[in-house]
C-alpha positions in Angstrom: -8.0 -3.4 -24.7 -7.3 -0.6 -22.1 -7.9 -1.5 -18.5 -6.9 1.9 -17.0 -4.4 0.2 -14.6 -0.9 1.2 -13.9 1.9 -1.4 -13.7 1.8 -1.4 -9.9 -1.9 -2.2 -10.0 -1.3 -5.2 -12.4 1.5 -6.4 -10.2 -0.7 -6.1 -7.1 -3.5 -8.0 -8.8 -1.1 -10.7 -9.9 0.1 -11.0 -6.3 -3.5 -11.5 -5.2 -4.2 -14.1 -7.8 -1.0 -16.1 -7.2 -0.1 -15.7 -3.5 -3.3 -15.2 -1.6 -5.8 -18.0 -1.1 -9.4 -17.3 -1.8 -10.9 -17.1 1.6 -13.5 -15.2 3.7 -11.7 -12.4 5.4 -12.1 -8.8 6.5 -10.2 -6.5 4.1 -9.3 -2.8 4.5 -8.5 -1.1 1.2 -7.2 2.4 1.8 -7.6 4.9 -1.1 -9.0 2.1 -3.3 -8.1 2.3 -7.0 -11.1 2.1 -9.3 -9.3 -0.4 -11.5 -9.1 -2.9 -8.5 -12.0 -2.1 -6.3 -14.8 -3.9 -8.3 -12.7 -7.1 -8.6 -11.7 -7.0 -4.9 -15.2 -6.3 -3.8 -16.4 -9.3 -5.8 -13.6 -11.5 -4.5 -14.0 -10.6 -0.8 -17.7 -9.7 -0.7 -19.2 -8.2 2.5 -15.8 -8.3 4.2 -14.4 -5.7 1.9 -14.2 -2.2 3.2 -12.8 0.9 1.4 -11.5 3.9 3.3 -10.4 7.3 2.3 -9.7 10.6 4.0 -10.9 12.7 1.0 -12.9 10.5 -1.4 -16.6 10.5 -0.5 -17.3 7.3 -2.5 -15.3 5.2 0.0 -17.3 3.1 2.4 -15.8 5.0 5.4 -13.9 8.2 5.9 -10.7 7.4 7.7 -7.5 9.1 8.8 -4.9 6.2 8.8 -3.0 7.9 11.6 -6.0 7.2 13.8 -8.0 4.2 12.6 -11.4 4.0 14.2 -11.5 0.2 14.4 -10.4 -2.0 17.4 -7.1 -3.9 17.4 -6.9 -7.1 15.2 -9.9 -6.3 13.1 -8.5 -6.9 9.6 -7.1 -10.0 7.9 -5.8 -8.1 5.0 -4.9 -4.4 4.4 -4.1 -2.8 1.1 -2.5 0.6 1.0 -0.8 1.7 -2.2 0.9 5.0 -2.7 -0.7 6.7 0.2 1.9 6.9 3.0 4.0 9.5 1.1 1.1 11.9 1.5 0.7 11.3 5.3 2.1 13.7 7.8 3.2 11.0 10.3 3.8 7.8 8.3 5.3 6.0 11.2 2.1 6.5 13.2 0.0 5.2 10.3 2.3 2.1 10.0 1.8 1.4 13.7 -2.0 1.8 13.3 -2.0 -0.7 10.4 -0.1 -3.1 12.7 -2.5 -2.5 15.5 -5.7 -3.3 13.5 -4.1 -6.2 11.6 -4.9 -9.7 13.0 -2.0 -11.7 14.2 -1.9 -13.9 11.1 -2.9 -11.1 8.8 -1.1 -9.5 5.9 -0.7 -5.8 5.1 0.4 -4.9 1.6 1.9 -1.4 1.9 3.2 0.0 -1.4 5.0 3.3 -1.8 7.1 4.9 -4.6 10.8 4.4 -3.8 13.0 7.3 -5.0 16.7 7.3 -5.6 18.0 8.2 -2.1 19.3 5.5 0.3 17.5 7.3 3.1 14.0 8.7 3.1 14.0 12.5 2.6 11.4 14.6 4.4 11.3 18.1 5.6 8.1 19.2 7.4 9.0 22.9 6.9 8.3 22.5 3.2 4.6 23.3 2.9 4.2 25.2 -0.3 2.8 22.9 -3.1 5.4 24.0 -5.7 8.2 23.6 -3.2 6.9 20.1 -2.4 6.8 19.2 -6.0 10.4 20.2 -6.4 11.5 18.5 -3.2 9.3 15.3 -3.2 8.2 14.9 -6.8 4.6 15.8 -6.4 2.7 18.8 -4.9 1.0 16.7 -2.2 3.8 14.4 -1.2 5.6 15.1 2.1 8.5 12.8 1.6 10.5 10.7 -0.9 11.1 7.2 0.3 14.5 5.6 0.1 15.8 2.1 0.6 15.2 2.6 4.3 11.4 2.2 3.9 11.7 -1.4 5.0 13.5 -0.2 8.2 10.4 2.0 8.9 8.1 -0.9 8.5 10.2 -3.1 10.7 10.3 -0.3 13.4 6.5 -0.3 13.3 6.5 -4.0 14.2 6.4 -5.8 10.8 8.3 -8.6 9.2 8.7 -7.6 5.5 8.8 -9.7 2.4 9.7 -7.9 -0.8 8.3 -9.2 -4.1 9.3 -8.1 -7.6 7.9 -8.7 -11.0 10.2 -11.7 -11.5 8.9 -13.3 -8.2 5.3 -13.4 -9.6 5.6 -13.7 -13.4 7.6 -15.5 -16.0 9.5 -13.3 -18.5 6.8 -14.1 -21.1 4.0 -13.2 -18.7 5.7 -9.9 -17.8 5.8 -8.9 -21.4 2.2 -10.0 -22.0 1.0 -7.9 -18.9 3.4 -5.0 -19.7 5.2 -5.4 -16.4 8.7 -4.0 -15.9 10.8 -2.7 -13.1 8.7 0.4 -13.2 5.9 -1.6 -11.4 8.0 -1.2 -8.3 8.0 -3.8 -5.5 5.3 -5.1 -3.2 6.0 -4.9 0.5 4.1 -7.8 2.2 4.0 -7.1 5.9 3.2 -9.5 8.7 3.1 -8.7 12.4 6.4 -9.4 14.1 6.1 -11.5 17.2 5.9 -9.2 20.3 
C-alpha cells in the first residue's frame, strides 16, 4: 500500500499520535501536506486552519513573515520544510512565537544540511545558482546545526526528537523510518 508520504511526514504523524493529546485546539498548518491534511482536519475539526502563500486550496493566503492573526491565537503550529524558502526566516520564527499561545507548541521542521552554520547569501537570486548553492532552485539557505540557535533567538525553548525517541526499532522498520526522516523541532515559548 502506498500512502504518498515521505519519511518526515510519517515521523510527524507518529509524533502527533504518541506525544500530543487529543484535545480541542486551534491549529495553524503552514503549507499543508496532502498526505497529512485530511487526517489533521479530522482530528482537530473546525479549529484546523491551513495557510499558504502560493497554494489557492489553503484556507487562507498567508505570508509567515507577517501573520494576520492577533498574538496568542494558536495552540499548535505545524510548519514543515518552508522556512528554507522564506526571505527572512528569523522574522517568520518571531511571528510564529507571537501567534502561539503561552502553553502552545510549534513544530518547525527544516532540512538540515551538512554545515555547522547555516549558509545563506541573499545576492544569489538565479534559480540555477540557488540550486547549486542551497540544493533546490527555490531555497534561500541551507540550515546547519545552528538552526536551534535561531529558534532560541526567536524566543523558543526547543526539544529535538528523532525516530528512536518515538518508535521502537521494529516499528521504525515497519514504518520505513530511518535517519533520513530528519528530526522534529518541538518549540515552546520561552518565558519572557
